[in-house]
Backbone as JSON Lines, residues from 0, in Angstrom:
{"i":0,"aa":"X","n":[86.25,20.52,100.09],"ca":[86.22,21.62,101.15],"c":[86.22,20.86,102.9]}
{"i":1,"aa":"X","n":[87.15,20.83,103.04],"ca":[87.17,20.24,104.73],"c":[86.18,21.04,105.39]}
{"i":2,"aa":"X","n":[85.73,20.26,106.65],"ca":[84.45,20.72,107.51],"c":[84.87,22.09,108.25]}
{"i":3,"aa":"X","n":[84.03,22.61,107.97],"ca":[84.14,24.64,108.64],"c":[83.83,24.06,109.8]}
{"i":4,"aa":"X","n":[84.31,24.61,111.35],"ca":[83.99,24.85,112.28],"c":[84.0,26.69,112.84]}
{"i":5,"aa":"X","n":[82.58,27.03,113.06],"ca":[82.52,28.17,113.39],"c":[82.75,28.61,114.94]}
{"i":6,"aa":"X","n":[83.35,29.89,114.97],"ca":[83.91,30.71,116.21],"c":[82.27,29.79,117.28]}
{"i":7,"aa":"X","n":[82.52,29.82,118.09],"ca":[81.64,30.33,119.63],"c":[81.1,31.03,119.45]}
{"i":8,"aa":"X","n":[81.32,32.36,119.43],"ca":[80.51,33.82,119.35],"c":[79.64,33.45,118.72]}
{"i":9,"aa":"X","n":[79.73,33.14,117.5],"ca":[78.55,33.48,116.36],"c":[77.68,31.91,116.44]}
{"i":10,"aa":"X","n":[77.84,30.86,117.09],"ca":[77.26,29.79,116.73],"c":[75.6,30.12,117.69]}
{"i":11,"aa":"X","n":[74.51,29.19,116.78],"ca":[73.56,29.26,117.11],"c":[73.32,27.77,118.02]}
{"i":12,"aa":"X","n":[72.56,27.78,119.08],"ca":[72.19,26.44,119.26],"c":[70.98,26.52,120.1]}
{"i":13,"aa":"X","n":[70.02,25.14,119.69],"ca":[68.96,25.73,119.97],"c":[69.03,24.59,121.59]}
{"i":14,"aa":"X","n":[69.99,24.14,122.03],"ca":[70.48,23.75,123.38],"c":[70.59,24.71,124.5]}
{"i":15,"aa":"X","n":[71.24,26.04,123.84],"ca":[71.69,26.86,124.5],"c":[70.72,27.72,125.22]}
{"i":16,"aa":"X","n":[70.24,28.08,126.05],"ca":[69.42,28.86,126.52],"c":[69.94,29.29,127.96]}
{"i":17,"aa":"X","n":[71.12,30.33,127.68],"ca":[71.42,31.25,128.64],"c":[70.45,32.52,128.39]}
{"i":18,"aa":"X","n":[70.32,33.09,129.71],"ca":[69.57,34.13,129.78],"c":[68.4,34.19,128.87]}
{"i":19,"aa":"X","n":[68.08,33.06,128.43],"ca":[67.1,33.37,127.51],"c":[67.27,33.48,125.86]}
{"i":20,"aa":"X","n":[68.48,33.32,125.59],"ca":[69.11,33.31,124.11],"c":[69.99,32.43,123.78]}
{"i":21,"aa":"X","n":[69.96,31.83,122.56],"ca":[70.85,30.78,121.71],"c":[71.97,31.27,121.52]}
{"i":22,"aa":"X","n":[72.74,32.17,121.32],"ca":[73.94,32.48,121.18],"c":[74.73,33.5,122.16]}
{"i":23,"aa":"X","n":[76.3,33.08,122.44],"ca":[76.63,34.13,123.51],"c":[76.42,35.49,123.15]}
{"i":24,"aa":"X","n":[76.23,36.01,121.87],"ca":[75.95,37.08,121.46],"c":[75.16,37.84,122.01]}
{"i":25,"aa":"X","n":[74.88,39.55,122.63],"ca":[74.04,39.82,122.55],"c":[73.77,41.2,121.48]}
{"i":26,"aa":"X","n":[73.11,41.49,120.42],"ca":[73.27,42.29,119.45],"c":[72.13,42.64,118.67]}
{"i":27,"aa":"X","n":[71.85,43.89,118.69],"ca":[70.63,44.42,117.78],"c":[71.6,44.7,116.58]}
{"i":28,"aa":"X","n":[70.83,43.88,115.23],"ca":[71.24,44.13,114.16],"c":[71.18,46.0,113.4]}
{"i":29,"aa":"X","n":[70.08,46.37,114.15],"ca":[70.39,47.78,113.79],"c":[71.38,48.71,114.52]}
{"i":30,"aa":"X","n":[72.35,48.26,115.57],"ca":[73.08,49.25,116.01],"c":[74.56,48.82,115.49]}
{"i":31,"aa":"X","n":[75.39,49.24,115.34],"ca":[76.55,48.58,114.9],"c":[77.45,47.93,115.66]}
{"i":32,"aa":"X","n":[78.12,46.76,115.1],"ca":[78.67,45.72,115.49],"c":[79.28,45.56,116.93]}
{"i":33,"aa":"X","n":[79.91,46.99,117.14],"ca":[80.6,47.27,118.33],"c":[79.92,47.29,118.96]}
{"i":34,"aa":"X","n":[78.79,47.03,119.43],"ca":[77.93,47.27,120.34],"c":[77.36,46.07,120.75]}
{"i":35,"aa":"X","n":[77.92,45.16,119.98],"ca":[77.56,43.72,120.53],"c":[78.38,43.1,122.17]}
{"i":36,"aa":"X","n":[77.68,42.75,122.89],"ca":[77.76,42.24,124.04],"c":[77.95,40.83,124.7]}
{"i":37,"aa":"X","n":[78.62,40.36,125.49],"ca":[78.27,38.87,125.72],"c":[77.03,38.69,126.75]}
{"i":38,"aa":"X","n":[76.23,37.57,126.46],"ca":[75.05,37.31,127.08],"c":[75.53,37.41,128.61]}
{"i":39,"aa":"X","n":[76.53,36.64,128.96],"ca":[76.99,35.93,130.27],"c":[77.48,37.36,131.02]}
{"i":40,"aa":"X","n":[77.94,38.38,130.32],"ca":[78.17,39.89,130.67],"c":[77.83,40.86,130.0]}
{"i":41,"aa":"X","n":[76.8,41.29,130.28],"ca":[76.02,42.2,129.36],"c":[76.42,43.55,129.26]}
{"i":42,"aa":"X","n":[77.41,43.93,130.6],"ca":[77.93,45.11,130.56],"c":[79.89,45.02,129.63]}
{"i":43,"aa":"X","n":[79.78,44.3,129.28],"ca":[81.16,44.09,128.52],"c":[80.56,43.67,127.27]}
{"i":44,"aa":"X","n":[81.51,44.81,126.49],"ca":[81.46,44.83,124.74],"c":[82.22,43.47,124.2]}
{"i":45,"aa":"X","n":[82.32,43.11,122.92],"ca":[83.28,42.3,122.92],"c":[84.92,42.88,122.63]}
{"i":46,"aa":"X","n":[86.03,42.32,122.59],"ca":[86.9,43.1,123.05],"c":[87.6,43.32,120.99]}
{"i":47,"aa":"X","n":[88.13,43.83,120.89],"ca":[89.16,44.16,119.77],"c":[89.63,42.61,119.22]}
{"i":48,"aa":"X","n":[89.96,42.13,120.4],"ca":[90.9,40.49,119.82],"c":[89.68,40.09,119.66]}
{"i":49,"aa":"X","n":[88.65,39.76,120.35],"ca":[87.59,38.53,120.35],"c":[87.24,39.18,118.63]}
{"i":50,"aa":"X","n":[86.95,39.97,118.04],"ca":[86.5,40.47,116.84],"c":[87.36,40.75,115.84]}
{"i":51,"aa":"X","n":[88.59,40.23,116.19],"ca":[89.55,40.01,115.08],"c":[90.28,38.24,114.78]}
{"i":52,"aa":"X","n":[89.26,37.57,115.66],"ca":[89.59,35.98,115.68],"c":[88.85,35.63,114.22]}
{"i":53,"aa":"X","n":[89.65,34.82,113.92],"ca":[88.75,34.07,112.71],"c":[87.24,33.56,112.85]}
{"i":54,"aa":"X","n":[86.77,33.85,112.01],"ca":[85.07,33.5,111.98],"c":[84.94,31.78,111.92]}
{"i":55,"aa":"X","n":[85.85,31.16,111.5],"ca":[85.58,29.7,110.93],"c":[87.57,29.32,111.59]}
{"i":56,"aa":"X","n":[87.47,27.83,111.66],"ca":[88.41,26.88,111.52],"c":[88.4,25.88,110.46]}
{"i":57,"aa":"X","n":[89.4,26.1,109.26],"ca":[90.2,26.66,109.48],"c":[89.73,27.85,108.97]}
{"i":58,"aa":"X","n":[90.36,29.06,108.39],"ca":[90.21,30.21,108.24],"c":[89.65,30.22,106.81]}
{"i":59,"aa":"X","n":[88.35,31.0,105.99],"ca":[88.36,31.41,104.73],"c":[88.19,32.49,103.87]}
{"i":60,"aa":"X","n":[88.22,33.03,103.05],"ca":[88.5,34.39,102.78],"c":[87.13,35.02,102.58]}
{"i":61,"aa":"X","n":[86.12,34.26,102.43],"ca":[84.99,34.57,101.92],"c":[83.8,33.96,102.76]}
{"i":62,"aa":"X","n":[82.58,34.48,103.55],"ca":[81.57,33.63,104.08],"c":[80.37,34.14,103.8]}
{"i":63,"aa":"X","n":[79.6,33.13,103.56],"ca":[78.14,33.98,103.12],"c":[77.3,33.65,104.18]}
{"i":64,"aa":"X","n":[76.48,34.63,104.49],"ca":[74.88,34.52,105.58],"c":[74.06,35.06,105.09]}
{"i":65,"aa":"X","n":[72.75,33.96,105.02],"ca":[71.63,34.31,104.53],"c":[70.7,34.01,105.67]}
{"i":66,"aa":"X","n":[69.33,34.69,105.29],"ca":[68.34,34.71,106.21],"c":[66.9,33.96,105.61]}
{"i":67,"aa":"X","n":[66.07,33.48,105.87],"ca":[64.69,33.06,105.68],"c":[63.84,34.4,105.77]}
{"i":68,"aa":"X","n":[64.42,35.42,106.46],"ca":[63.24,36.45,106.61],"c":[63.73,37.58,105.58]}
{"i":69,"aa":"X","n":[64.84,37.29,105.12],"ca":[65.19,38.55,103.9],"c":[64.44,37.89,102.66]}
{"i":70,"aa":"X","n":[63.9,38.62,102.01],"ca":[62.88,38.27,100.97],"c":[63.84,38.02,99.73]}
{"i":71,"aa":"X","n":[65.25,38.15,99.45],"ca":[65.81,38.36,98.01],"c":[66.96,38.08,98.57]}
{"i":72,"aa":"X","n":[67.69,37.38,97.34],"ca":[68.89,37.14,97.19],"c":[69.95,37.83,97.54]}
{"i":73,"aa":"X","n":[69.86,39.42,97.08],"ca":[70.47,40.6,97.24],"c":[70.75,40.78,98.76]}
{"i":74,"aa":"X","n":[69.81,40.39,99.56],"ca":[70.02,40.35,100.98],"c":[71.18,39.57,101.72]}
{"i":75,"aa":"X","n":[71.82,38.62,100.71],"ca":[72.82,38.26,101.24],"c":[74.01,38.73,101.79]}
{"i":76,"aa":"X","n":[74.41,38.17,102.97],"ca":[75.56,38.94,103.42],"c":[76.87,38.42,103.09]}
{"i":77,"aa":"X","n":[78.02,38.76,102.44],"ca":[79.17,38.34,102.52],"c":[80.2,38.96,103.32]}
{"i":78,"aa":"X","n":[80.77,38.4,104.22],"ca":[82.06,38.74,104.66],"c":[83.35,38.4,103.71]}
{"i":79,"aa":"X","n":[84.15,39.46,103.71],"ca":[85.36,39.2,102.76],"c":[86.52,39.6,103.5]}
{"i":80,"aa":"X","n":[88.01,38.45,103.41],"ca":[88.63,39.05,103.69],"c":[89.85,38.03,103.32]}
{"i":81,"aa":"X","n":[90.62,38.67,102.99],"ca":[91.89,37.49,101.81],"c":[92.72,37.14,102.88]}
{"i":82,"aa":"X","n":[92.79,37.23,103.94],"ca":[93.93,36.68,105.28],"c":[92.8,35.99,106.24]}
{"i":83,"aa":"X","n":[91.58,35.89,105.99],"ca":[90.7,35.05,106.45],"c":[89.58,35.57,107.34]}
{"i":84,"aa":"X","n":[88.75,35.44,107.01],"ca":[87.24,36.48,107.48],"c":[87.38,36.27,109.2]}
{"i":85,"aa":"X","n":[86.95,37.18,109.68],"ca":[87.18,37.22,111.55],"c":[85.41,37.65,111.79]}
{"i":86,"aa":"X","n":[85.42,37.23,113.13],"ca":[83.99,37.34,113.51],"c":[83.81,38.97,113.31]}
{"i":87,"aa":"X","n":[84.39,39.76,113.35],"ca":[84.17,41.65,113.28],"c":[83.66,41.28,111.77]}
{"i":88,"aa":"X","n":[84.28,40.82,110.99],"ca":[83.95,41.14,109.48],"c":[82.7,40.27,109.1]}
{"i":89,"aa":"X","n":[82.19,39.29,109.86],"ca":[80.7,38.75,110.03],"c":[79.61,39.57,110.13]}
{"i":90,"aa":"X","n":[80.11,40.42,111.62],"ca":[78.95,41.26,111.97],"c":[78.98,42.4,111.21]}
{"i":91,"aa":"X","n":[80.1,42.87,110.52],"ca":[79.98,44.13,109.84],"c":[79.14,43.81,108.64]}
{"i":92,"aa":"X","n":[78.97,42.86,107.97],"ca":[78.74,42.6,106.74],"c":[77.51,42.49,107.23]}
{"i":93,"aa":"X","n":[76.63,41.86,108.13],"ca":[75.65,41.53,108.54],"c":[74.81,43.0,108.84]}
{"i":94,"aa":"X","n":[75.65,43.45,109.56],"ca":[75.01,45.14,109.57],"c":[74.7,45.93,108.01]}
{"i":95,"aa":"X","n":[75.83,45.81,107.36],"ca":[75.55,46.51,106.0],"c":[74.64,45.76,105.46]}
{"i":96,"aa":"X","n":[74.25,44.62,105.42],"ca":[73.4,44.25,104.87],"c":[71.63,44.58,105.52]}
{"i":97,"aa":"X","n":[71.89,44.74,106.62],"ca":[70.33,44.79,107.13],"c":[70.53,46.79,107.39]}
{"i":98,"aa":"X","n":[70.83,47.52,107.14],"ca":[71.03,48.86,107.04],"c":[71.27,49.45,105.95]}
{"i":99,"aa":"X","n":[70.64,48.78,104.8],"ca":[71.06,48.84,103.69],"c":[69.48,49.54,103.45]}
{"i":100,"aa":"X","n":[69.25,50.62,102.43],"ca":[68.17,51.23,102.31],"c":[67.59,50.14,101.2]}
{"i":101,"aa":"X","n":[66.27,49.67,101.3],"ca":[65.37,49.05,100.28],"c":[65.16,49.78,98.91]}
{"i":102,"aa":"X","n":[65.4,49.2,97.73],"ca":[64.89,49.62,96.44],"c":[63.45,49.83,96.32]}
{"i":103,"aa":"X","n":[63.03,50.48,95.55],"ca":[61.44,50.56,94.78],"c":[61.43,49.05,94.63]}
{"i":104,"aa":"X","n":[61.75,48.5,93.84],"ca":[61.6,47.12,93.37],"c":[61.12,45.94,94.61]}
{"i":105,"aa":"X","n":[61.86,46.44,95.5],"ca":[61.66,45.64,96.91],"c":[60.51,46.02,97.72]}
{"i":106,"aa":"X","n":[60.54,47.51,97.83],"ca":[59.21,47.91,98.5],"c":[58.28,47.27,97.53]}
{"i":107,"aa":"X","n":[58.21,47.63,96.16],"ca":[56.88,47.07,95.38],"c":[56.67,45.68,95.48]}
{"i":108,"aa":"X","n":[57.41,45.22,96.04],"ca":[57.16,43.33,96.17],"c":[56.39,42.84,97.22]}
{"i":109,"aa":"X","n":[56.3,43.83,98.52],"ca":[55.86,43.8,99.24],"c":[54.41,44.11,99.44]}
{"i":110,"aa":"X","n":[53.54,42.84,100.14],"ca":[52.26,43.23,100.1],"c":[51.84,44.42,100.54]}
{"i":111,"aa":"X","n":[50.89,44.92,100.41],"ca":[50.42,46.29,101.1],"c":[50.3,46.08,102.89]}
{"i":112,"aa":"X","n":[49.65,45.09,103.08],"ca":[50.1,44.9,104.66],"c":[51.1,44.85,105.37]}
{"i":113,"aa":"X","n":[52.35,43.83,104.57],"ca":[53.63,44.29,104.95],"c":[54.15,45.75,104.98]}
{"i":114,"aa":"X","n":[53.84,46.74,103.82],"ca":[54.02,47.83,103.38],"c":[53.62,48.5,104.74]}
{"i":115,"aa":"X","n":[52.28,48.49,105.5],"ca":[51.9,48.85,106.35],"c":[52.72,48.92,107.62]}
{"i":116,"aa":"X","n":[53.0,47.74,107.93],"ca":[54.03,47.25,109.28],"c":[55.36,47.76,108.75]}
{"i":117,"aa":"X","n":[56.04,48.08,107.94],"ca":[57.19,48.3,107.52],"c":[56.93,49.69,107.73]}
{"i":118,"aa":"X","n":[55.91,50.36,107.4],"ca":[56.08,52.33,107.63],"c":[55.9,52.24,108.94]}
{"i":119,"aa":"X","n":[55.2,51.57,109.79],"ca":[55.0,51.49,111.38],"c":[56.29,51.83,111.88]}
{"i":120,"aa":"X","n":[57.08,51.0,111.75],"ca":[58.42,50.44,112.08],"c":[59.37,51.73,111.8]}
{"i":121,"aa":"X","n":[59.19,51.8,110.74],"ca":[59.84,53.29,109.79],"c":[59.81,54.22,110.42]}
{"i":122,"aa":"X","n":[58.46,54.74,110.7],"ca":[57.81,56.09,111.47],"c":[58.71,56.22,112.97]}
{"i":123,"aa":"X","n":[58.59,55.12,113.55],"ca":[59.07,55.02,114.93],"c":[60.22,55.0,115.08]}
{"i":124,"aa":"X","n":[61.23,54.57,113.96],"ca":[62.53,54.45,113.75],"c":[63.11,56.05,113.7]}
{"i":125,"aa":"X","n":[62.66,57.12,112.61],"ca":[62.98,58.1,112.29],"c":[62.38,59.21,113.39]}
{"i":126,"aa":"X","n":[61.22,58.96,113.91],"ca":[60.89,59.8,115.12],"c":[61.35,59.85,116.41]}
{"i":127,"aa":"X","n":[62.02,58.82,116.55],"ca":[62.8,58.76,117.81],"c":[64.38,59.08,117.54]}
{"i":128,"aa":"X","n":[64.66,59.21,116.54],"ca":[66.6,59.54,116.18],"c":[66.83,60.79,116.61]}
{"i":129,"aa":"X","n":[67.55,61.32,116.92],"ca":[68.09,62.58,117.01],"c":[67.99,63.54,115.75]}
{"i":130,"aa":"X","n":[68.88,63.09,114.88],"ca":[68.8,63.68,113.41],"c":[67.44,63.12,112.72]}
{"i":131,"aa":"X","n":[65.63,63.08,113.23],"ca":[64.92,62.86,112.53],"c":[64.73,63.05,110.97]}
{"i":132,"aa":"X","n":[64.77,64.47,110.62],"ca":[65.02,64.99,109.07],"c":[65.91,64.15,108.41]}
{"i":133,"aa":"X","n":[67.17,63.71,108.84],"ca":[68.22,63.19,107.9],"c":[67.87,61.32,107.96]}
{"i":134,"aa":"X","n":[67.19,60.72,109.08],"ca":[66.81,59.42,109.25],"c":[65.85,59.18,108.04]}
{"i":135,"aa":"X","n":[64.74,60.32,108.46],"ca":[63.64,60.03,107.48],"c":[64.04,60.0,105.91]}
{"i":136,"aa":"X","n":[64.97,61.09,105.6],"ca":[65.31,61.1,104.16],"c":[66.04,59.94,103.46]}
{"i":137,"aa":"X","n":[66.93,59.28,104.39],"ca":[67.62,57.75,104.37],"c":[66.32,57.07,103.95]}
{"i":138,"aa":"X","n":[65.28,56.86,104.11],"ca":[64.27,56.1,103.53],"c":[64.06,54.59,104.24]}
{"i":139,"aa":"X","n":[63.29,54.26,104.24],"ca":[63.02,52.26,104.81],"c":[64.52,51.74,104.61]}
{"i":140,"aa":"X","n":[64.9,51.4,105.42],"ca":[66.19,50.56,105.61],"c":[65.54,48.6,105.4]}
{"i":141,"aa":"X","n":[66.39,47.72,105.15],"ca":[65.93,46.52,105.31],"c":[65.86,46.3,106.87]}
{"i":142,"aa":"X","n":[66.34,46.77,107.67],"ca":[66.01,46.51,109.49],"c":[64.55,46.84,109.45]}
{"i":143,"aa":"X","n":[63.83,47.61,108.91],"ca":[62.58,48.17,108.97],"c":[61.73,46.93,108.43]}
{"i":144,"aa":"X","n":[62.06,46.64,107.69],"ca":[61.49,45.01,107.07],"c":[61.82,43.97,107.73]}
{"i":145,"aa":"X","n":[62.56,43.88,108.79],"ca":[62.35,42.8,109.3],"c":[61.71,43.01,110.71]}
{"i":146,"aa":"X","n":[60.71,44.08,110.82],"ca":[59.87,44.58,111.93],"c":[60.61,44.13,113.31]}
{"i":147,"aa":"X","n":[60.03,43.06,114.06],"ca":[60.84,43.12,115.34],"c":[61.58,41.92,115.35]}
{"i":148,"aa":"X","n":[62.28,41.1,114.53],"ca":[63.08,40.32,114.45],"c":[64.56,41.09,114.08]}
{"i":149,"aa":"X","n":[64.89,41.75,115.48],"ca":[66.31,42.24,114.95],"c":[67.63,41.79,115.69]}
{"i":150,"aa":"X","n":[67.23,41.05,116.73],"ca":[68.38,40.45,117.76],"c":[69.0,39.05,117.12]}
{"i":151,"aa":"X","n":[70.71,39.22,116.71],"ca":[71.21,38.22,116.63],"c":[70.93,37.15,117.32]}
{"i":152,"aa":"X","n":[70.48,35.59,116.64],"ca":[70.81,34.55,117.55],"c":[71.75,33.42,116.86]}
{"i":153,"aa":"X","n":[72.63,33.79,116.24],"ca":[73.79,32.77,115.69],"c":[73.51,32.26,114.3]}
{"i":154,"aa":"X","n":[74.73,31.66,113.81],"ca":[74.73,31.19,112.83],"c":[74.39,30.02,112.83]}
{"i":155,"aa":"X","n":[74.08,29.16,111.72],"ca":[74.31,27.77,111.85],"c":[74.38,27.32,110.32]}
{"i":156,"aa":"X","n":[74.98,26.17,110.12],"ca":[75.49,25.6,109.03],"c":[74.54,25.72,107.68]}
{"i":157,"aa":"X","n":[74.63,26.02,106.53],"ca":[73.29,26.06,105.66],"c":[73.36,24.93,104.84]}
{"i":158,"aa":"X","n":[72.01,24.45,104.41],"ca":[72.39,22.7,103.74],"c":[73.43,22.93,102.5]}
{"i":159,"aa":"X","n":[73.59,24.13,101.77],"ca":[74.51,24.09,100.33],"c":[75.78,24.19,100.98]}
{"i":160,"aa":"X","n":[76.44,24.29,102.5],"ca":[77.36,24.47,102.98],"c":[78.54,25.26,102.08]}
{"i":161,"aa":"X","n":[79.7,24.84,102.16],"ca":[80.78,25.86,101.54],"c":[80.84,27.07,101.92]}
{"i":162,"aa":"X","n":[80.81,27.26,103.34],"ca":[80.93,28.79,104.25],"c":[79.71,29.5,103.96]}
{"i":163,"aa":"X","n":[78.41,28.37,103.64],"ca":[77.48,29.5,103.79],"c":[76.63,29.31,105.33]}
{"i":164,"aa":"X","n":[76.12,30.18,105.84],"ca":[75.65,29.88,106.85],"c":[74.2,30.93,107.11]}
{"i":165,"aa":"X","n":[73.01,29.98,107.58],"ca":[71.71,30.71,108.16],"c":[72.08,31.3,109.17]}
{"i":166,"aa":"X","n":[71.5,32.87,109.37],"ca":[71.04,33.59,110.17],"c":[69.74,33.35,110.95]}
{"i":167,"aa":"X","n":[70.24,33.38,112.08],"ca":[68.9,33.28,113.0],"c":[68.6,34.08,113.85]}
{"i":168,"aa":"X","n":[67.38,35.03,113.69],"ca":[66.84,36.25,114.27],"c":[65.87,36.09,115.41]}
{"i":169,"aa":"X","n":[65.76,36.68,116.43],"ca":[64.66,36.74,116.94],"c":[64.34,38.4,117.6]}
{"i":170,"aa":"X","n":[63.12,38.2,118.26],"ca":[62.49,39.51,118.21],"c":[63.05,39.86,120.27]}
{"i":171,"aa":"X","n":[63.22,40.7,120.56],"ca":[63.57,41.21,122.04],"c":[62.02,41.09,122.61]}
{"i":172,"aa":"X","n":[62.3,40.66,124.12],"ca":[61.4,40.3,124.78],"c":[60.44,41.58,125.13]}
{"i":173,"aa":"X","n":[59.14,41.67,125.68],"ca":[59.06,42.78,125.7],"c":[59.22,43.06,127.28]}
{"i":174,"aa":"X","n":[59.69,44.08,127.93],"ca":[59.81,44.28,129.26],"c":[58.47,44.5,130.2]}
{"i":175,"aa":"X","n":[58.99,44.1,131.15],"ca":[57.65,43.68,131.62],"c":[57.68,44.87,132.87]}
{"i":176,"aa":"X","n":[56.41,45.37,132.71],"ca":[56.22,46.35,134.0],"c":[55.89,45.99,135.39]}
{"i":177,"aa":"X","n":[56.67,45.5,136.23],"ca":[56.28,45.24,137.4],"c":[55.83,46.44,138.69]}
{"i":178,"aa":"X","n":[55.85,47.46,138.15],"ca":[55.67,48.46,138.86],"c":[54.23,49.51,138.02]}
{"i":179,"aa":"X","n":[53.12,48.71,138.17],"ca":[52.21,49.24,137.61],"c":[51.7,50.71,137.85]}
{"i":180,"aa":"X","n":[51.23,51.31,137.11],"ca":[50.71,52.68,137.36],"c":[49.82,52.88,138.62]}
{"i":181,"aa":"X","n":[49.94,53.92,139.23],"ca":[48.77,54.12,140.19],"c":[47.75,54.6,139.65]}
{"i":182,"aa":"X","n":[46.24,53.84,139.99],"ca":[45.38,54.64,139.34],"c":[44.07,54.53,140.04]}
């Protein structure tokens, strides 16, 4: 297979630190891919034209995304498109993987300390949602297991190659309170 070039919107770079980010996209994996925005223009979401561009050059019909934070091979995201995988296909596949309910065996493989941490994230998520009862009934999602590492930071070619990429995640920076409460 020839060398694949990844679309610049998806690329991770340790050398690019534009506004504290290693990728041109700002995207929280818990939110639909259509909420992804440009780092350089955070008020501008990705256009349909950008989402429709091929994810690689030359185009591939299947692109796999793995991540070290995901504990299972079943958490591999696969973007498929017989006409060529697009940027939107990749983001959709990652979103679907991250927002899938975990199984009982997956839950049972977490140590008690990790289960407690995930429960804290899950409880916070369903409590702040508009449809709290429905969200709670759906259960723990894989994104809850990612704890605070929920920001897309780009893809880089995996050692095994062959249209497999490693997903880099990061935590949101805490907001600084520059106006401390009077006391």
